[in-house]
N, C-alpha and C positions, 0 to 999 in steps of 0.2 A: 577252258584247260587250266586245270590246278599245278601251278609251279612248283617243282619239286624243289623243298629247301636243300640247300647245301649242305652239308655235313657238319664243316666247320662253324657255320653261323646259328647251327643249331646247337651243338656242343656250347658256343657262346654264351645263348639264352639260357641253358640248362645250369651253366656255371656263375653266371647273374642272377638266377632264380635261387639257388642253393647259399650265395653270397646274403642275400635278401632274408631268406630263413633265418640264417645263421645270426645275423646282425638284429634282426626283430626278437629272436629267440633271447639274447641277452639284455635286451631292452625288459622285455617281459620280467627276467630274473629279477632287474632292478626294480620294478614298477612292484612287486613282491618282496620287497626288500630281503632276495634270497643271497643277494651280493651284499658284499662291503665297498664304499666309495673306493679305498682304493684297488680292491678286486676288481670294481669295474672299470678303473684307469688302466689295470694291468692288463684286462681281458680287452679294451679297446686296443693296447699297443699291439697284442698278440694277434688279434682278427685281422687289423688294416696290413700287417705284413707277413700273413698264412691267405690269406682269402683276399683280402682288399676290402673295399669299403665303397659298396654300391651306389650310397647315398650322402658322397663327396659333396654335391653342388649345392646342398642345403645344411652341410653339417656347420657352417659358419653362422648361419641367420639362427640356427636350431641350438647352439650354445650361448649364441647371445640373448636370447628370448628367455630361455631356462634358469641363465644364470639371476639374468634379474629377477624372472618372478619365484625362485628360490629364495634370493636375497630378501627381498618383499616380505615373502610368506614367515623367514623366520623373524621377522619382525614381530609376530603375533606372540610368540613367545621370550618377549625381552621385557625387562621394566624399564622404564624412561629415566627414573633416577638411577639405576646402577648404571645405566647407559651413559648417562651425561657424568657421572664420575670417572668414568673407566676413562670417558675422553678428554677430560682434565688432566688426570694424570700422563694419558700419553702424547699430553699436546706438544712439548716441550721437545718429547723424544721423536716424535715425530715431524716435526719442522727441523730438527738436527739432522736425522737419517734421509731424510728428501733432499736438503741441499749438500748434504758431505754426499750422497751417491751421486749426484748431479756432476759437483765438480769433481769427484775422484775419476766418475765415468767415463768425462772431458778428456782429462787426463791421461787414462788408460789407452782411450781409443786412438790419440796422438802418440802414445807411445808403441800400441802395437800397428800402427797405421791401419786402423779399421777406417771402412768408408764413411765418410763423414754423416752421413743422413741415418746410414744403420747404426753406426756409433751411438748416435743421439737418442733413437726410436728403442734402444737397450738399455740407457741408461735412465730414460723416462720408464719403460717397462717396469725395471729393478726397483725404482725409485719412488713410484705411486701404485700402480696395481695392474700391473702386468700388462696381458692383452688389451682392457679395457682404456689403459693410457696408449699404448701404440695405436689401437684405433682412435684414437683423437688426436694424437698429434701426426700422425702420416701424414692426412689433409694440410696442416697447417704447412709444414715443410716440403707438401707436394714429392713424396718420395713416391718411386715406381713402386711396381708389384714385387719386384726382386728384391727392393731394400726391405719392403714390409715383412715379407715374408721369412726374410732370415732373421730379421729381429725375433717374431713369432716362433719361431721356431724354437729360438736361444732360450725364451722364455717357456716355453711349452716343456722342453726338453727338461730344465730346471725344475719346474713346478713340478711333473712326475715323480722326480726323485726325491724332492722336499715331502711331499707326501707322506712317505714310507720314511725317511730319513729322522725327520723334525720330532715326532713322537717319540722315536725310539730314542733321542737323543736327551730329550726333555726328563725323561723316566731317569734315563741315565746320572742326569745331573742333579734328579732330584728337584725339579721346578715345579713350584706351586701354581695354581691354576691361573692366577693372576699374573705371575712370572711367565706362563708359556703364552697364556692367551696376548700379551703384548711384545713376545717375541716374535711369533710365527704371523702378526700383524705387520710388525716392522720389516721382516727379513723374507717372507714366502711373498712371489711375486702375486699373483692372480688369486684372485678373491675365491673362489673355485677352490683351489688347496689349503689357503688358509682357512675356510669354513670345513673340508674333509679333516684338514688336521687336528682343529681345534675341536671340533666336534668328537674326535676320536679320545681327545683328551680328556675332556670332561665338558660338562652344563657351563659351570662358572667362566673356564676359557673361552668357551663358542662364545658367548655374550661379550664380551671384552675382547676377541679378536675380530669379530664384526663389525662392532661398532667403531672400533678402530681405526679397522682399514676401509669402512667406508668413508669417516671423517678427513682418510689420506686421499681416498679418491676423489673426494671435492678439490685438492690443489691441483688439480686437470686444467681449472678454468686459469688459473694465475700464470704455471706452468707453460700452457697454452699460449698466453700473451705473451710470455716473456720468450716463447720461442720463435713466434710472428715476428719479432722486435732484431732477435738474434740473425735468424735467416731473412731479414727484410721483405717479409710478405704479406704485406700490408692488407691485402682483400680477400686472406686466409678466413675459414668457419670456423667458429668454435665450437666444439659440441659437449653442450652441458649435461650431465648425468641425471636428469630427472629421477630414474628410479628411485635416488635416494628419499628422496621428499615421500614417496608412496612407503618407503622403508618406514623412515620417522612416524606418518602417518599411523601405520601398522602398529608401531610400538607404541604409539599415546592411545592407541584404542584400548590395547591390551592393559594397561596398566590405568586407566582412568574409567572406562566403561566395562562396568562389571559384566554385564551380558555375554561379551565379547569370549568371558571364558568357560564358553558352552562349545563355541566352535575353531577357538584359538587351537588346542592340543592337536585335530586334524589338519588343518593348514599345515601346521608348523610340519605334521607327518609327511605331508603330501608335499612342501618343499624342501626336508631331507632325501625324497624322493627324485626329485626333479634336479637337486643339486648330484646326486649317484648318477644319474641320466648322464648329466653334464659333463661329470669328469671320464665317464666312458666314452662321448664322443671326441672328447679333447683326448684321449686317449688312440680313437681312432684317426686321428690326423698325422700321428709321429710312426710315419710311415719312414723305411729306409732312404728314399730320398728327399724326403724333409732332412734327416739326419747329413746326406751327402751334401745337400744344397746350402747349408748352414755355414759351412768353411771353418777353417780351425783359427782366424784371427777374433771372428765376432764370438764364437763359442767360450773362447781366451779370454778375452774382454767380460763375458758374461759369468763365467765363472768365477774369476776373479773377484769381479763388482760386487757378486751373491758372497763369496767368504768376506769381502769387507763390511758388507752391509749386517751380517748375521754374525759375526765377531763382535763387531762394535756394539751394537744391539745388545747381545747377551751380556756384555760388559757394562754396559748404562743401566739395562734392569737388574742385575744383581750385586752391582757394586757403588753405584751411583742412585738408583731410583729410592 
């Protein structure tokens, strides 16, 4: 005999089914480039707060894979010589910004009395490459789930703001493609938002920003070693961002193998779609619970640290570059 389904249970199933349809529908819009990266991010924020995220369990893995895939794909649209030139020009600024951010972040954390491990994760995320740096540093300092999620929440909130604010500020200040590319690579936390903002500004800005940001990501290794010493965790496993090697390989193929020109534009197009979906998924993590769980002190530390590095980077590029 067939058991009669409870009305509440049936309603929950219908609700979940509707959530899945809406969620997949936005991803389809991203696939056909109907919505831009900033709108995709905003759509994720709106959907998760109105309907919820039916695929939350898979979100983190999907973001990680799609971001790495997209970055490698963007390498097929870049020239190695130009990238090396951009990397050289941004090297000293990169080193200065990373260490000044870590020092100022440590002082801010002590002043605001932010929990030590959370403070360090926010500082590393701001200094190097956002969520990727936090994911790499978290096991080194053996942070718990709450400490890691708070730091990620701060970074993702500020990334969402940066994606909209930086291109507007860049145009208001009449920054060149080169200046904007350097500035957003130094000042925006996550690679996804750096690429999204730079892509909106122009092709040259995109190449400079992506190259400089990925060069910054390599600092995960020495900073992880330094962190292990400071936190006295000798047995910590250090994560190496191997996908950066694939990005360099894609760039070399595009520069020195003429046959690559046949498929390169299509790969770049797919990579940009992947980036748009990534930003949508990041937006879909920013629900009200995330905002509430962050807390005032960590958020203040993130904001002050962000203003510090964005202001310092801008002054350095405009007056010392």
